[in-house]
N, C-alpha and C positions, 0 to 999 in steps of 0.2 A: 470511445473514440475521440472525446473531447480531451481526455487526459493525454492521450498520444500527441495530438495537436499542440498541447500546452508543453510538453515535454521537448518536442521537437523545436518549438519557438525558443524555449530555454536554451536549448543547445545551440542554436543557431546564435542566439544572442550571446552567449557566453563565448563562443568562438569568435566571433566579430570583435568582441572586446579584446580577446587575448592576441589576436592579430594586430589590433589597432595599437594595443600597449606595446607590442614588439616592433612594429615600425615606427613608432613614436620614440622608442627608447625610454620610455617613462619608466619601465621596470628593469633594474640591473640585470645583465646577462647571466650573472651566476644565480638568480633567484627565479628565472622564467621557468625553471623545471617543477617550481612549487605550483604554479597556476594551474595545471591539470589535477594536482592533488586536492587544490582547494575547490576546484570544479566538482570532483567527484565527492567531496564532503558536503558541498552545497546540494549536489543532488541528492544525496542521502537526508539530509535535513528537509529537503522539499517533499521526498517520498513520505517521511514520518510524519510529516505536518500533514499531508492530505489523508494517510490513514487516520491520524488523530481526527480531523476534521470528519472524515466519514464516520467514525465509530460516533463522535458527537451528535451526528445528525442521522443515526441509524433509524429508519422507521419503523415504527411497530407495526406488526402484521397479526392481529387478532386471530384472522381467518385460519393463517399457516400455523399458529400456535393451537387451534383447536385440532387441525389435523395431525400435528405432531404427537399431540396426546391421545387421539385415535390410534394412530400408529404404534404408540408405546403400549396401550391396552392390547391391542392384536398381538403383537410380538409377547406380551407376558402370557396371553391365553396360548398361544403356540407352544411356547416353552414348557407350559404347564402340562400342555397334553403330551409333550416327549418326555416328560418325568425330570424335568429341570426344577429345582426348587427357587422360585422366585421370590423375594421378599415384597410384602405387599405395601412398602413404603412410598 
């Protein structure tokens, strides 16, 4: 939920800046169509940054790792019973 609020705040801020730049005529009229493209690129960069930070801070879950290993062992046992050759690697 926090990410949604951040993105909405970013959208509002960029929209306000865009409207302000258009009203003050800081940006020439022939280049105003580039501002939404810059916004989309900036939003994509922000998304990649958030994914990267999330991956760097990905918590380790030893309990979940044990459960996953148990699921793998159960799946191998189930497949062996059905006659599927499962490597023991």
